[in-house]
Rosetta silent file (secondary structure, phi, psi, omega in degrees, C-alpha in Angstrom):
SEQUENCE: MAEEKRVGLHWFRKNLRLHDNPALCEAIKGSSDFLAVYILPPFIPDGNISANRWNFLIECLEDLDSGLRGLGSQLLVVQGYPGQVIPKLLQNLQVNKLTFETESEPFGKQRDAVITHLAESAGVKVVSCTSHSLYDIEQVVKANDNKAPIFFGDFLDVISTIGPPEHPVESVNKQMVSSLVHRGNSFKDCHIPLVEDLGIEKSKVTCRGSWHGGETEALKKLDAVFQEVFECLATFDELQM
SCORE:     score description
SCORE:     0.000 S_00000001
   1 L     0.000  129.087  178.937    0.002    0.037    0.043 S_00000001
   2 L   -71.827  141.626 -177.682    1.375    3.406   -0.957 S_00000001
   3 L   -70.325  137.957 -177.168    2.112    5.781    1.846 S_00000001
   4 L   -63.171  134.575  177.626   -0.444    8.604    2.189 S_00000001
   5 L   -70.552  129.268  179.655    0.751   11.871    0.817 S_00000001
   6 L  -117.915  105.121 -176.901    1.115   14.623    3.470 S_00000001
   7 E  -103.787  126.516 -179.179    1.166   18.101    2.022 S_00000001
   8 E  -106.142  127.481  174.851    2.036   21.102    4.218 S_00000001
   9 E  -119.820  119.402  177.354    1.098   24.663    3.052 S_00000001
  10 E  -100.254  130.429 -179.423    2.555   27.712    4.749 S_00000001
  11 E   -98.063  107.063  175.269    0.768   31.042    4.295 S_00000001
  12 E   -71.781  141.128  171.232    3.383   33.864    4.397 S_00000001
  13 L  -136.508  -93.510 -179.894    2.171   37.242    5.733 S_00000001
  14 L   -83.880  -35.407 -171.844    4.330   39.657    7.741 S_00000001
  15 L   -88.985   91.685 -177.572    7.186   37.168    8.443 S_00000001
  16 L  -103.232   62.210 -178.814    8.782   36.962    4.985 S_00000001
  17 L  -145.205  164.466  175.310   11.911   35.110    6.038 S_00000001
  18 L  -101.429  -15.176  176.184   13.324   31.534    6.216 S_00000001
  19 L   -93.399  153.204  174.677   15.169   32.014    9.516 S_00000001
  20 L    45.055   60.713  175.193   13.352   31.952   12.977 S_00000001
  21 L  -132.696   80.863 -172.950   10.025   31.080   11.381 S_00000001
  22 H   -57.305  -34.153 -178.997    8.343   28.453   13.601 S_00000001
  23 H   -70.291  -37.691  174.492    5.123   28.225   11.507 S_00000001
  24 H   -59.163  -45.919  179.728    7.237   27.574    8.385 S_00000001
  25 H   -63.829  -33.545 -177.910    9.067   24.809   10.214 S_00000001
  26 H   -72.423  -33.229  178.703    5.726   23.313   11.334 S_00000001
  27 H   -66.466  -36.204 -176.879    4.622   23.213    7.702 S_00000001
  28 H   -79.845  -36.278 -174.496    7.620   21.196    6.759 S_00000001
  29 L   -59.447  125.597  175.555    7.601   18.927    9.825 S_00000001
  30 L    74.192   10.238 -179.884    6.022   15.512    9.063 S_00000001
  31 L   -99.859  148.688  176.595    5.203   16.519    5.483 S_00000001
  32 L  -100.533  -16.502  172.341    6.114   14.624    2.325 S_00000001
  33 E  -144.930  147.130 -177.117    5.488   17.719    0.236 S_00000001
  34 E  -135.807  141.805 -179.162    5.628   21.412    0.997 S_00000001
  35 E  -136.415  155.125  176.452    4.255   24.551   -0.545 S_00000001
  36 E  -134.771  144.066 -177.434    4.265   28.233    0.344 S_00000001
  37 E  -138.182  147.260  172.033    1.833   31.026   -0.653 S_00000001
  38 E  -128.475  137.141 -176.624    1.622   34.808   -0.304 S_00000001
  39 E  -113.415  115.597  177.086   -1.756   36.517   -1.094 S_00000001
  40 E   -87.566  149.357  177.134   -1.881   39.912   -2.570 S_00000001
  41 L   -61.016  149.765 -176.727   -5.085   41.949   -2.365 S_00000001
  42 L   -58.812  -27.419  173.652   -7.403   41.500   -5.428 S_00000001
  43 L  -142.241  156.736 -174.932   -6.885   45.125   -6.360 S_00000001
  44 L   -98.466  112.445  175.827   -4.242   47.768   -5.481 S_00000001
  45 L   -57.206  128.674  174.553   -5.776   50.825   -3.735 S_00000001
  46 L   -70.822  113.761  173.520   -4.702   53.979   -5.617 S_00000001
  47 L    86.375  -11.871 -178.649   -2.684   56.286   -3.445 S_00000001
  48 L   -72.484  -37.016 -176.557   -3.307   54.477   -0.076 S_00000001
  49 L  -126.064  128.413 -176.552    0.148   52.802   -0.124 S_00000001
  50 L   -58.776  156.787  172.445    3.189   54.447   -1.738 S_00000001
  51 H   -61.276  -35.026  179.435    4.910   53.010   -4.816 S_00000001
  52 H   -64.511  -38.244 -179.985    8.084   52.649   -2.824 S_00000001
  53 H   -71.435  -38.175  174.913    6.311   50.473   -0.301 S_00000001
  54 H   -64.803  -40.508  179.385    4.884   48.276   -2.941 S_00000001
  55 H   -63.996  -39.541  176.249    8.343   47.939   -4.594 S_00000001
  56 H   -59.677  -43.833  179.742    9.801   46.992   -1.176 S_00000001
  57 H   -64.691  -45.342  179.103    7.255   44.256   -0.758 S_00000001
  58 H   -58.581  -43.548 -178.588    7.896   42.843   -4.276 S_00000001
  59 H   -62.476  -38.125  176.613   11.628   42.785   -3.527 S_00000001
  60 H   -61.599  -45.041 -178.328   10.861   40.917   -0.230 S_00000001
  61 H   -68.018  -41.266  179.200    8.774   38.403   -2.136 S_00000001
  62 H   -62.030  -42.920 -176.918   11.477   37.962   -4.871 S_00000001
  63 H   -68.104  -38.974  176.946   14.127   37.351   -2.220 S_00000001
  64 H   -61.723  -49.371  179.984   11.863   34.833   -0.398 S_00000001
  65 H   -56.504  -44.704 -176.951   11.146   33.034   -3.669 S_00000001
  66 H   -63.288  -41.147  173.575   14.814   32.846   -4.457 S_00000001
  67 H   -60.407  -40.816 -176.989   15.495   31.349   -1.058 S_00000001
  68 H   -73.021  -38.828  174.385   12.689   28.780   -1.418 S_00000001
  69 H   -60.951  -31.526  176.536   13.899   27.843   -4.975 S_00000001
  70 L   -65.666  -19.098 -177.868   17.320   27.169   -3.493 S_00000001
  71 L  -100.767   -0.915  177.510   15.592   24.599   -1.375 S_00000001
  72 L    94.651    9.080 -179.798   13.779   23.059   -4.387 S_00000001
  73 L  -121.307 -160.588  177.760   10.410   24.836   -3.731 S_00000001
  74 L  -164.132  165.429  176.272    9.014   28.174   -4.797 S_00000001
  75 E   -98.782  123.728  178.926    6.642   30.926   -3.573 S_00000001
  76 E   -93.007  119.023  177.403    3.193   30.962   -4.954 S_00000001
  77 E  -107.447  122.313 -175.352    1.782   34.533   -5.204 S_00000001
  78 E  -128.174  140.473  172.456   -1.892   34.846   -5.758 S_00000001
  79 E   -98.854  135.953 -177.998   -4.097   37.831   -5.859 S_00000001
  80 L   154.168 -170.783  178.536   -7.514   37.594   -4.153 S_00000001
  81 L   -95.170  135.715 -175.225   -9.237   37.331   -0.774 S_00000001
  82 H   -55.757  -42.977  179.805   -7.750   34.843    1.696 S_00000001
  83 H   -58.353  -17.397  179.378  -11.297   33.432    2.451 S_00000001
  84 H  -105.682  -39.927 -177.914  -11.589   32.466   -1.182 S_00000001
  85 H   -66.637  -50.533 -172.533   -7.936   31.702   -2.107 S_00000001
  86 H   -64.415  -46.880  176.690   -7.010   29.445    0.758 S_00000001
  87 H   -51.951  -46.471 -178.773   -9.991   26.961    0.548 S_00000001
  88 H   -62.356  -43.380  179.272   -9.285   26.555   -3.185 S_00000001
  89 H   -62.743  -39.582  177.816   -5.582   25.921   -2.544 S_00000001
  90 H   -61.047  -40.566  179.029   -6.332   23.415    0.177 S_00000001
  91 H   -76.527  -48.665 -173.390   -8.660   21.426   -2.137 S_00000001
  92 H   -64.745  -41.258 -176.499   -6.600   21.780   -5.359 S_00000001
  93 L   -94.763    3.768  179.973   -3.241   20.948   -3.752 S_00000001
  94 L    49.063   54.703  178.878   -4.744   18.263   -1.343 S_00000001
  95 L   -75.102  135.040  178.947   -3.284   19.973    1.611 S_00000001
  96 L  -101.097  -28.636 -175.736   -3.239   18.168    4.985 S_00000001
  97 E  -138.054  131.742  178.728   -1.693   20.926    7.144 S_00000001
  98 E  -118.977  125.222 -177.606   -2.000   24.640    6.958 S_00000001
  99 E  -124.123  149.777  172.846    0.397   26.921    8.954 S_00000001
 100 E  -158.443  166.584  178.987    0.698   30.726    9.483 S_00000001
 101 E   -82.065  147.633  176.604    1.991   33.188   12.033 S_00000001
 102 L   -61.400  133.560 -179.389   -0.293   34.232   14.852 S_00000001
 103 L  -102.978  140.840 -179.966   -2.011   37.564   14.250 S_00000001
 104 L  -105.968  -19.848  179.591   -2.610   39.987   17.182 S_00000001
 105 L   -84.902  144.573 -178.159   -4.717   42.730   15.550 S_00000001
 106 H   -42.162  -52.030 -175.810   -8.530   42.441   15.603 S_00000001
 107 H   -62.144  -47.545  176.331   -9.020   42.278   11.880 S_00000001
 108 H   -58.620  -43.253  179.210   -6.368   39.614   11.442 S_00000001
 109 H   -64.292  -40.752  176.103   -7.604   37.519   14.289 S_00000001
 110 H   -64.779  -43.046  176.501  -11.190   37.543   12.799 S_00000001
 111 H   -58.404  -49.842 -178.005   -9.846   36.632    9.358 S_00000001
 112 H   -62.418  -34.118  173.564   -7.788   33.794   10.836 S_00000001
 113 H   -62.206  -45.150  176.831  -10.730   32.430   12.761 S_00000001
 114 H   -65.114  -42.776  176.557  -12.712   32.155    9.552 S_00000001
 115 H   -61.360  -42.581  178.235   -9.805   30.502    7.669 S_00000001
 116 H   -61.084  -43.055  178.830   -9.245   28.076   10.533 S_00000001
 117 H   -60.494  -45.449 -177.672  -12.857   27.171   10.519 S_00000001
 118 H   -64.878  -40.098 -177.612  -12.945   26.582    6.751 S_00000001
 119 H   -73.216  -44.922 -178.304   -9.719   24.526    6.837 S_00000001
 120 H   -61.474  -38.757  179.103  -10.681   22.378    9.859 S_00000001
 121 H   -64.957  -22.543  176.951  -14.124   21.713    8.292 S_00000001
 122 L   -95.329    8.299  174.951  -12.246   20.319    5.287 S_00000001
 123 L    83.317   20.979 -179.560  -10.219   18.014    7.564 S_00000001
 124 L   -98.200  130.400  176.244   -7.036   20.189    7.359 S_00000001
 125 E   -74.197  135.249  179.253   -4.850   20.586   10.429 S_00000001
 126 E  -119.957  128.056 -179.265   -4.172   24.247   11.291 S_00000001
 127 E  -124.930  125.251  172.414   -1.091   25.420   13.191 S_00000001
 128 E  -120.749  141.853 -177.794   -0.308   29.068   14.007 S_00000001
 129 E  -131.936  147.402  178.307    2.778   30.311   15.786 S_00000001
 130 L   -78.169  131.207 -174.519    3.879   33.559   17.244 S_00000001
 131 L  -154.004  -18.828 -176.567    6.807   34.985   15.179 S_00000001
 132 L   -86.702   -9.448  176.416    6.252   38.732   14.398 S_00000001
 133 L  -141.264  157.462 -176.210    7.045   39.868   17.954 S_00000001
 134 L   -63.261  -36.111 -179.816    9.475   38.546   20.633 S_00000001
 135 L  -114.681  147.797  172.373    6.567   37.803   23.044 S_00000001
 136 L   -67.824  115.550 -174.483    3.244   36.280   22.545 S_00000001
 137 H   -62.898  -37.807  178.193    0.958   39.377   23.003 S_00000001
 138 H   -63.668  -40.341  178.633   -1.879   37.244   24.395 S_00000001
 139 H   -63.342  -38.031  177.220    0.485   35.823   27.009 S_00000001
 140 H   -66.339  -42.032  179.808    1.597   39.336   28.003 S_00000001
 141 H   -68.398  -37.714 -179.803   -2.000   40.538   28.404 S_00000001
 142 H   -65.727  -37.473  179.720   -2.966   37.447   30.399 S_00000001
 143 H   -76.094   -7.502  177.974   -0.057   37.909   32.727 S_00000001
 144 L  -106.837   37.923  179.820   -1.168   41.483   33.278 S_00000001
 145 L    57.544   39.164 -178.588   -4.607   40.552   34.655 S_00000001
 146 L    54.602   37.740  172.412   -5.997   40.434   31.061 S_00000001
 147 L  -131.050  133.533  171.434   -5.061   44.127   30.444 S_00000001
 148 L   -67.197  129.135 -179.932   -2.614   45.472   28.018 S_00000001
 149 L   -61.379  127.068 -177.508    0.297   47.182   29.732 S_00000001
 150 L   -86.436  -42.446 -178.057    0.108   50.927   28.851 S_00000001
 151 L   -98.307  150.216 -178.296    3.450   52.091   30.012 S_00000001
 152 H   -60.342  -38.067  179.230    6.854   50.641   29.102 S_00000001
 153 H   -62.373  -38.775  175.558    7.681   50.204   32.799 S_00000001
 154 H   -65.345  -40.738 -178.201    4.557   48.121   33.239 S_00000001
 155 H   -65.137  -38.184  175.543    5.503   45.998   30.241 S_00000001
 156 H   -62.318  -36.311  178.768    8.966   45.414   31.766 S_00000001
 157 H   -67.882  -40.159 -178.402    7.313   44.292   35.021 S_00000001
 158 H   -69.219  -45.623 -176.630    5.139   41.843   33.218 S_00000001
 159 H   -68.597  -17.535 -178.586    7.853   40.245   31.119 S_00000001
 160 H   -67.141  -31.276  176.142    9.983   39.937   34.221 S_00000001
 161 H   -80.492  -28.107 -178.704    7.404   37.396   35.423 S_00000001
 162 H   -73.149  -40.096 -171.648    7.190   35.648   32.054 S_00000001
 163 L   102.880  176.662 -179.957   10.925   35.278   31.560 S_00000001
 164 L   -69.343  156.179 -178.542   13.060   35.779   28.516 S_00000001
 165 L   -61.441  157.904  176.649   11.632   35.248   24.939 S_00000001
 166 L   -60.031  153.570  176.272   11.995   31.782   23.277 S_00000001
 167 L   -73.786  151.244  177.723   15.214   31.106   21.404 S_00000001
 168 L   -60.709  148.860  175.056   14.952   31.356   17.565 S_00000001
 169 L   -82.599  168.251 -177.066   14.093   28.163   15.753 S_00000001
 170 L   -65.120  143.217  177.453   16.447   26.615   13.279 S_00000001
 171 L   -71.353  142.161  176.893   16.578   28.318    9.894 S_00000001
 172 L   -63.255  128.527 -176.378   15.021   26.309    7.084 S_00000001
 173 L  -136.736  174.914 -176.271   17.778   24.573    5.152 S_00000001
 174 L   -66.044  -28.914  177.492   18.260   21.916    2.549 S_00000001
 175 L   -61.355  -44.407 -178.469   18.766   19.274    5.206 S_00000001
 176 L   -61.401  -32.015 -174.301   15.326   19.999    6.608 S_00000001
 177 L  -117.399   15.141 -177.053   13.570   19.534    3.253 S_00000001
 178 L   -65.337  -28.993 -174.287   15.832   16.992    1.565 S_00000001
 179 L   -86.706  -10.432 -176.516   13.291   14.178    2.055 S_00000001
 180 L   -74.780  150.754  174.489   10.470   16.250    0.540 S_00000001
 181 L   -98.124  105.462 -173.739    8.998   15.666   -2.940 S_00000001
 182 L   -89.697  146.410  177.547    9.139   19.091   -4.508 S_00000001
 183 L   -94.160    2.878  175.890    6.962   20.251   -7.467 S_00000001
 184 L    54.529 -136.741 -176.423    9.590   22.624   -8.673 S_00000001
 185 L   -89.354   39.707 -172.689    8.410   25.265  -11.208 S_00000001
 186 L   -82.378   -1.156 -176.716    5.004   23.658  -11.800 S_00000001
 187 L  -116.036   77.310 -178.803    2.946   26.777  -10.880 S_00000001
 188 H   -65.870  -31.567 -169.540    3.523   29.140  -13.819 S_00000001
 189 H   -91.822    7.509 -179.767    0.500   31.267  -13.165 S_00000001
 190 H  -115.224   38.018 -175.435    1.464   32.122   -9.515 S_00000001
 191 L   -78.004  164.405  176.476    4.556   34.307  -10.293 S_00000001
 192 L   -81.179  128.221 -175.720    5.528   37.452   -8.450 S_00000001
 193 L   -77.362  161.365  166.437    4.179   40.535  -10.349 S_00000001
 194 L   -84.250  164.510  178.091    6.225   43.557  -11.250 S_00000001
 195 L   -64.856  -28.040  179.440    5.171   46.795   -9.806 S_00000001
 196 H   -69.722  -30.747 -178.474    3.911   47.882  -13.262 S_00000001
 197 H   -68.735  -20.192  177.651    1.668   44.714  -13.204 S_00000001
 198 H   -88.401    1.441  178.467   -0.037   46.181  -10.108 S_00000001
 199 L    81.436   25.166 -177.169   -0.935   49.327  -11.998 S_00000001
 200 L  -110.441  127.771 -177.744    1.818   51.370  -10.327 S_00000001
 201 L   -68.185  128.835  179.673    3.927   53.752  -12.434 S_00000001
 202 H   -58.282  -34.852 -178.879    7.565   52.707  -12.392 S_00000001
 203 H   -67.255  -15.105  177.432    8.687   56.317  -12.275 S_00000001
 204 H   -83.894   -8.659  175.270    7.111   56.699   -8.849 S_00000001
 205 L   -86.499  106.989 -173.471    9.545   54.121   -7.349 S_00000001
 206 L  -112.518    0.155 -172.736   12.313   56.270   -6.111 S_00000001
 207 L  -102.119    1.384 -171.691   13.945   54.153   -3.431 S_00000001
 208 L   -56.988  -36.501  179.047   15.665   51.435   -5.489 S_00000001
 209 L   -79.142  -12.700 -177.894   19.140   52.929   -4.989 S_00000001
 210 L  -107.935  -44.803 -173.248   18.724   53.341   -1.198 S_00000001
 211 L  -129.757  136.065 -176.781   16.545   50.579    0.118 S_00000001
 212 L  -125.606  134.489 -179.157   16.237   47.017   -0.876 S_00000001
 213 L   -88.813  161.286  176.320   13.621   44.562    0.496 S_00000001
 214 L   121.208  151.897  179.308   14.284   41.035    1.514 S_00000001
 215 H   -59.493  -41.100 -179.435   15.747   38.779    4.233 S_00000001
 216 H   -57.783  -44.928 -176.947   19.116   38.648    2.511 S_00000001
 217 H   -71.674  -37.039 -176.917   19.575   42.396    2.559 S_00000001
 218 H   -66.848  -37.910  177.933   18.254   42.659    6.129 S_00000001
 219 H   -65.245  -33.987  178.768   20.731   40.070    7.442 S_00000001
 220 H   -68.654  -40.173  178.321   23.562   41.954    5.718 S_00000001
 221 H   -67.771  -34.737 -179.952   22.517   45.225    7.419 S_00000001
 222 H   -66.901  -43.307 -177.188   22.166   43.332   10.832 S_00000001
 223 H   -65.670  -38.545  178.965   25.681   41.833   10.426 S_00000001
 224 H   -62.400  -39.097 -179.855   27.029   45.357    9.618 S_00000001
 225 H   -68.175  -41.038 -178.415   25.383   46.805   12.754 S_00000001
 226 H   -68.317  -37.034 -178.587   26.816   43.984   14.943 S_00000001
 227 H   -69.465  -36.660  177.186   30.281   44.475   13.421 S_00000001
 228 H   -66.606  -38.712  173.464   30.099   48.218   14.167 S_00000001
 229 H   -59.386  -47.917 -179.202   29.064   47.426   17.744 S_00000001
 230 H   -63.362  -40.773  174.823   31.901   45.028   18.239 S_00000001
 231 H   -61.106  -38.656  176.372   34.446   47.525   16.886 S_00000001
 232 H   -66.949  -43.176  177.872   33.143   50.166   19.278 S_00000001
 233 H   -61.517  -41.297  179.328   33.348   47.736   22.203 S_00000001
 234 H   -66.051  -42.893  178.555   36.954   46.799   21.226 S_00000001
 235 H   -61.359  -44.905  176.325   37.898   50.452   20.985 S_00000001
 236 H   -55.534  -45.142  179.949   36.347   51.039   24.427 S_00000001
 237 H   -62.991  -38.137 -179.677   38.269   48.218   25.975 S_00000001
 238 H   -61.817  -42.792  177.042   41.536   49.498   24.528 S_00000001
 239 H   -64.579  -24.881 -178.355   40.852   52.907   26.062 S_00000001
 240 H   -83.067  -19.625 -179.865   40.204   51.371   29.471 S_00000001
 241 L   -76.671    0.000    0.000   43.589   49.527   29.434 S_00000001
């Protein structure tokens, strides 16, 4: 008897990275196949979000897709409403497990409740993990007598009772996904659009020379900051000698 296929689908939202992404790791865990999706709105509001911000998002998606392709997968980018897109993907791709990061804002929580209900009604396991903030906001509120701490000092008092945040999870790498059966570049109609495809004038994108989106660029900047800090500390130690 052939082994049952186990397909994990990760829904990328705010956390567009391969490192320290617990929900992404959950999608891969125990799966024989793995897919990832990002959902763009069905239409782009004119003027509500700047062209530079849309360009930054597209660069983030391109970098994420590049990282996934390096692992033998790819990022599916679909325009539409999550309540319509996700159920179709679950059915068409025969998904067994859906994962996404936990949302703390009211609109997102309501949306996720609907998605979770639709997925579980179809027999799909749903797993959400905190990853956009160091602490689980619900845990912080609960530890503060079910009230959100208003002042920073109050927040520090609360987290002193909770303890330090959890350690980062392992970055997704080839070893983690080596046993998966990848579908490669089989989704030609789910490509990442250009800013022009979104109806945004290319001339309005003015940040390309200064700001670049994506985890790769962010990690470079982070390394540069740490290097600068280490050099300052070394100089300080020399002055103290």
